[in-house]
C-alpha positions in Angstrom: 1.6 -26.1 -8.7 -0.4 -27.9 -6.0 -1.6 -30.5 -8.6 2.0 -31.0 -9.7 3.0 -31.7 -6.1 0.1 -34.3 -5.8 1.2 -35.9 -9.0 4.8 -36.1 -7.8 3.6 -37.6 -4.5 1.7 -40.3 -6.3 4.8 -41.2 -8.2 6.8 -41.0 -5.0 4.3 -43.3 -3.1 4.3 -45.8 -6.0 8.1 -46.0 -5.9 8.1 -46.9 -2.2 6.5 -50.3 -2.9 5.0 -50.1 0.6 1.6 -50.6 2.0 -1.5 -48.7 1.1 -1.7 -47.3 4.6 1.5 -45.3 4.1 0.1 -43.9 0.8 -3.0 -42.7 2.5 -1.0 -41.2 5.4 1.3 -39.2 3.0 -1.6 -37.8 0.9 -3.5 -36.9 4.0 -0.5 -35.2 5.6 -0.1 -33.0 2.4 -3.8 -32.1 2.5 -3.5 -31.2 6.2 -0.4 -29.0 5.4 -2.2 -27.3 2.5 -5.3 -26.6 4.7 -3.1 -25.0 7.4 -1.8 -22.3 5.1 -4.3 -19.4 5.3 -2.8 -17.1 2.7 -3.3 -18.1 -1.0 0.1 -16.7 -1.9 1.8 -18.5 1.0 0.0 -21.7 0.0 1.4 -21.5 -3.6 4.9 -20.7 -2.4 5.1 -23.3 0.3 3.7 -26.1 -1.9 6.2 -25.3 -4.6 9.1 -25.4 -2.0 7.8 -28.7 -0.6 7.7 -30.1 -4.1 11.4 -29.4 -4.5 12.0 -31.2 -1.2 10.0 -34.2 -2.3 12.0 -34.3 -5.5 15.2 -34.3 -3.5 14.0 -37.1 -1.2 13.2 -39.2 -4.3 12.3 -42.8 -3.5 12.7 -42.5 0.3 9.8 -42.3 2.7 9.4 -38.6 3.5 8.4 -39.5 7.1 11.3 -42.0 7.5 9.0 -44.1 9.7 8.4 -41.0 11.9 12.0 -40.9 13.1 12.8 -37.2 13.8 16.6 -37.9 13.7 16.5 -39.4 10.2 14.3 -36.5 9.0 16.7 -34.0 10.4 19.6 -35.7 8.6 17.7 -35.6 5.3 16.9 -31.9 5.8 20.5 -31.2 6.5 21.4 -33.0 3.2 18.8 -30.9 1.5 20.4 -27.7 2.9 23.9 -28.8 1.7 22.4 -29.6 -1.7 20.9 -26.0 -2.0 24.2 -24.5 -0.9 26.0 -26.4 -3.7 23.5 -24.8 -6.1 24.6 -21.4 -4.9 21.4 -20.6 -3.0 21.6 -17.7 -0.6 21.0 -17.7 3.1 17.6 -16.0 2.6 16.5 -18.5 -0.1 17.5 -21.5 1.9 15.6 -20.1 5.0 12.4 -20.0 2.9 12.8 -23.6 1.7 13.5 -24.6 5.3 10.4 -22.7 6.6 8.2 -24.7 4.2 9.7 -28.1 5.0 9.7 -27.6 8.8 6.1 -26.3 8.7 5.1 -29.5 6.8 6.6 -31.7 9.5 5.4 -29.6 12.4 1.7 -29.6 11.2 2.0 -33.4 11.1 3.2 -33.6 14.7 6.9 -34.3 14.0 9.1 -32.0 16.0 12.6 -31.4 14.9 15.8 -30.0 16.5 15.8 -26.5 14.9 19.0 -25.5 16.6 20.9 -28.4 15.0 19.4 -27.9 11.5 20.2 -24.1 11.6 23.9 -24.8 12.2 24.1 -25.9 8.6 22.7 -22.7 7.1 25.2 -20.6 5.1 26.6 -17.4 6.5 24.2 -14.6 6.3 25.5 -11.8 4.0 23.9 -8.7 2.8 24.0 -9.4 -0.9 21.6 -6.6 -2.0 22.2 -3.0 -1.4 19.2 -1.6 -3.2 17.8 1.9 -3.1 14.4 3.6 -3.7 13.1 4.6 -7.1 13.5 8.3 -7.9 11.0 10.6 -9.6 12.6 10.4 -13.0 12.5 6.6 -13.0 8.9 6.4 -11.9 8.0 9.0 -14.5 9.6 6.9 -17.2 7.5 3.9 -16.1 4.3 5.9 -16.2 5.1 7.3 -19.7 4.7 3.8 -21.3 2.3 2.2 -18.8 -1.3 1.4 -19.8 -4.3 2.4 -17.5 -4.0 -0.7 -15.3 -0.2 -0.5 -14.8 -0.5 3.3 -14.1 -2.7 2.4 -11.2 -0.3 -0.3 -10.0 2.7 2.0 -10.1 0.9 4.9 -8.4 -0.6 2.7 -5.8 2.8 1.2 -4.9 4.4 4.6 -4.8 1.8 6.6 -3.0 0.6 4.0 -0.5 3.7 1.9 0.1 1.7 -1.3 0.0 3.4 -4.6 -0.8 2.7 -5.9 -4.3 1.5 -9.2 -2.9 -1.6 -7.4 -1.4 -2.7 -5.9 -4.7 -4.5 -8.9 -6.1 -6.7 -9.2 -3.0 -7.9 -5.6 -3.0 -11.6 -5.1 -4.0 -13.5 -1.9 -4.5 -15.1 -2.4 -1.1 -11.7 -1.8 0.4 -11.6 1.8 -1.0 -13.4 4.7 0.6 -13.4 8.2 -0.9 -12.2 11.0 1.3 -12.7 14.7 0.6 -13.3 14.0 -3.1 -9.6 13.7 -4.0 -8.3 10.9 -1.8 -9.0 7.2 -1.3 -8.5 5.4 2.0 -7.5 1.7 1.5 -8.0 -1.2 3.8 -5.2 -3.7 3.2 -5.4 -7.4 4.2 -9.0 -7.1 5.1 -10.2 -9.4 7.9 -6.6 -10.7 8.6 -4.5 -10.0 11.6 -2.3 -7.8 9.4 -5.2 -5.6 8.4 -4.3 -1.9 8.3 -5.3 1.4 6.7 -3.4 3.6 4.3 -4.1 6.4 1.8 -3.3 7.3 -1.8 -2.7 10.7 -3.5 -5.2 12.6 -5.7 -2.9 11.7 -8.6 -3.4 8.0 -7.8 -7.1 8.4 -7.2 -7.6 10.0 -10.6 -5.7 7.0 -12.2 -8.0 4.6 -10.4 -11.1 6.4 -11.5 -9.9 6.5 -15.2 -9.1 2.7 -15.0 -12.5 1.8 -13.6 -14.3 4.1 -16.1 -12.4 2.3 -18.9 -13.5 -1.1 -17.6 -17.1 0.0 -17.3 -17.1 1.5 -20.8 -16.1 -1.9 -22.3 -18.9 -3.6 -20.4 -17.7 -4.8 -17.0 -20.2 -4.5 -14.2 -18.3 -2.6 -11.6 -19.5 -3.1 -8.0 -18.1 -3.3 -4.5 -16.9 -6.9 -5.0 -15.0 -6.1 -8.2 -11.2 -6.5 -8.1 -9.4 -3.2 -8.0 -6.7 -4.7 -10.3 -8.0 -7.5 -12.6 -6.4 -9.7 -15.2 -6.0 -8.0 -18.6 -8.7 -8.6 -21.1 -9.3 -8.5 -24.9 -11.8 -5.7 -25.7 -13.3 -7.9 -28.4 -14.2 -10.7 -25.9 -17.3 -9.7 -24.0 -17.3 -12.9 -21.9 -13.8 -12.2 -20.6 -14.8 -8.6 -19.9 -17.9 -9.6 -17.9 -16.2 -12.4 -16.0 -13.1 -10.7 -14.5 -10.3 -12.9 -13.2 -8.0 -12.2 -10.3 -4.4 -11.4 -11.3 -1.4 -12.8 -9.4 1.3 -10.7 -7.9 3.9 -12.6 -10.0 2.2 -11.4 -13.2 2.3 -7.8 -11.9 6.0 -8.2 -11.1 6.7 -9.5 -14.6 4.8 -6.6 -16.1 6.9 -4.2 -14.0 10.1 -5.8 -15.1 8.9 -5.6 -18.8 8.1 -1.8 -18.3 11.4 -1.2 -16.6 13.4 -2.8 -19.4 11.4 -1.1 -22.1 11.7 2.3 -20.5 15.5 1.9 -20.1 15.7 2.1 -16.3 16.6 -1.6 -16.0 19.0 -3.6 -18.2 17.7 -6.8 -19.8 19.6 -9.8 -18.3 20.0 -13.2 -19.9 20.1 -16.3 -17.8 23.2 -18.5 -18.3 24.4 -21.8 -16.7 26.5 -19.8 -14.1 24.0 -16.9 -13.7 20.4 -17.6 -12.8 17.7 -14.9 -12.7 17.2 -15.5 -9.0 20.9 -14.6 -8.3 20.9 -11.4 -10.5 20.8 -8.4 -8.1 19.5 -5.0 -9.2 20.1 -1.5 -8.0 16.4 -1.0 -7.4 14.1 -3.9 -6.3 11.3 -4.1 -8.9 8.4 -3.8 -6.4 10.0 -3.0 -3.1 11.7 0.0 -4.5 8.3 1.8 -4.5 7.9 1.0 -0.8 11.3 2.5 -0.1 10.3 5.6 -2.1 7.1 5.9 0.0 9.0 5.6 3.3 11.7 8.1 2.2 9.1 10.7 1.3 7.2 10.3 4.6 10.5 10.7 6.5 11.4 13.8 4.4 7.9 15.3 5.1 8.4 14.9 8.9 5.3 12.6 9.2 4.8 11.4 12.8 7.0 8.3 13.1 4.3 6.0 14.7 1.8 7.0 12.0 4.4 6.5 9.3 4.9 2.9 10.5 1.2 2.3 10.7 0.7 3.6 7.1 3.3 1.0 6.1 1.4 -1.8 7.9 4.2 -2.2 10.5 3.4 -3.0 14.2 4.6 -0.3 16.6 5.1 -2.6 19.5 3.9 -1.7 23.0 3.0 1.8 21.8 0.0 0.3 19.9 -1.7 -0.5 23.2 -1.7 3.2 24.1 -1.5 5.2 20.9 -4.3 4.7 18.5 -4.7 7.7 16.2 -8.0 8.3 14.5 -8.4 8.0 10.7 -8.6 11.8 10.6 -5.3 12.2 12.4 -3.6 9.7 10.1 -5.1 11.6 7.1 -3.8 15.0 8.4 -0.3 13.5 8.8 -0.5 11.9 5.3 -1.3 15.3 3.8 2.2 16.5 4.9 3.7 14.1 2.4 1.3 14.4 -0.5 3.4 16.9 -2.4 6.5 14.7 -2.3 4.4 11.5 -3.1 3.0 13.1 -6.3 5.1 12.0 -9.3 3.9 14.3 -12.1 5.5 17.8 -11.7 2.4 19.3 -13.4 0.2 17.8 -10.8 2.4 19.1 -8.0 2.4 22.6 -9.4 -1.4 22.5 -9.9 -1.8 21.4 -6.3 0.3 24.3 -5.2 -1.7 26.7 -7.4 -5.0 25.3 -5.9 -3.6 25.7 -2.4 -2.6 29.3 -3.1 -6.0 30.0 -4.7 -7.7 28.7 -1.6 -5.5 30.8 0.6 -6.3 33.9 -1.6 -10.0 33.1 -1.3 -9.6 32.9 2.5 -7.7 36.2 2.5 -10.3 37.8 0.3 -13.0 36.6 2.6 -11.2 38.0 5.6 -10.5 41.3 3.9 -14.2 41.6 2.8 -15.3 40.8 6.3 -13.0 43.5 7.7 -14.2 46.0 5.1 -17.8 45.2 6.0 -17.1 45.7 9.7 -15.3 49.0 9.0 -18.2 50.2 6.9 -20.7 49.4 9.6 -18.6 51.2 12.2 -18.4 54.3 9.9 -22.2 54.2 9.4 -22.7 53.9 13.1 -20.4 56.9 13.8 -22.2 58.9 11.1 -25.6 58.1 12.7 -24.2 59.1 16.0 -22.8 62.3 14.5 -26.2 63.2 13.0 -27.8 62.5 16.3 -25.3 64.8 18.0 -26.0 67.5 15.5 -29.8 67.2 16.2 -29.2 67.4 19.9 -27.0 70.4 19.6 -29.5 72.2 17.4 -32.3 71.4 19.9 -30.2 72.7 22.8 -29.3 75.8 20.9 -33.0 76.5 20.3 -33.7 76.1 24.0 -30.8 78.4 24.9 -32.2 81.0 22.5 -35.7 80.7 24.1 -34.2 81.1 27.6 -32.2 84.2 26.5 -35.4 85.8 25.1 -37.2 85.1 28.4 -34.4 86.6 30.4 -34.5 89.7 28.2 -38.3 90.0 28.7 -37.9 89.8 32.5 -35.2 92.5 32.5 -37.4 94.8 30.4 -40.4 94.4 32.9 -38.1 95.4 35.7 
């Protein structure tokens, strides 16, 4: 996409019939803009949006001789053009963010208030809900090892699908054998910690074992989710490639359609894919599921927001729970975050077995204490019998002596 933009800019520059200096300035400005975007996904998205704007500008100089008023007018025309195409408020805002960022990084400051006046009315066009257990179960029934991990990660951690491609095995830490702690957005300002269920942990282990079995060298730098590979191609197996979140979204859409939980739509002239609204957002529906289960499990509200990667405002300066505290709160929701009913029942059986073991240990302890007390009492009783017998002998001796004294008198 970035190369397409550069190719388009070359054509754009050639169409200007202007000096070489302007050509250099435009190309340098695009490079500067590209370098300013830290996130790989943001870079791809913004460069695509800027490409659309450059196409709209056509043969005009995108800097309009550095005249902010002329640039504002062109951006307003671009907004009106997008409105005519039926783009929503949210979509136009994203286009606008990319274009304004491009000019801002190149030291051209625009009248945001004036431009914003031409945005369409903000409407809530999507009233989506969370996935339910039945729907997630249907997805899991036809998913392969990799997509099982993706689905269970999204459902049991609440992470955004855009963060999945960046996760490496060094971002996972085993906790108490059955759980993984995940570090999301490592080394970025948005970095946070969350956890996944034993059900998800088992799926991760199975997926990694499968990859290792086919010849991949699994280490701390390995991607948690890699691009799919042909088991007959050893080179592809040993050289894992990073997957994109767009690919994962399309995989989820395909699974949803095949499982019957989403109806297949066909794009027409009047109905584009981007305008087709669904009852459940393909990826965000898992995040809503996660949030719902945490609320239903009465998880501490601040910790709930932290597990979602949200900022908790001023409270974060004073309230900083430990990993152990977050883990203990997460445990409250594990039962509701577990999708497979069999797994949930097994977990309950294991918990009851543990309780029974604890009760057995307590009962055995009490029995041992009681036995020791009985033995002590018996020993005391025997000692008392011996003392009484000794005293009795002494009394008999004294009685004999008294009888002898009486006889002598």
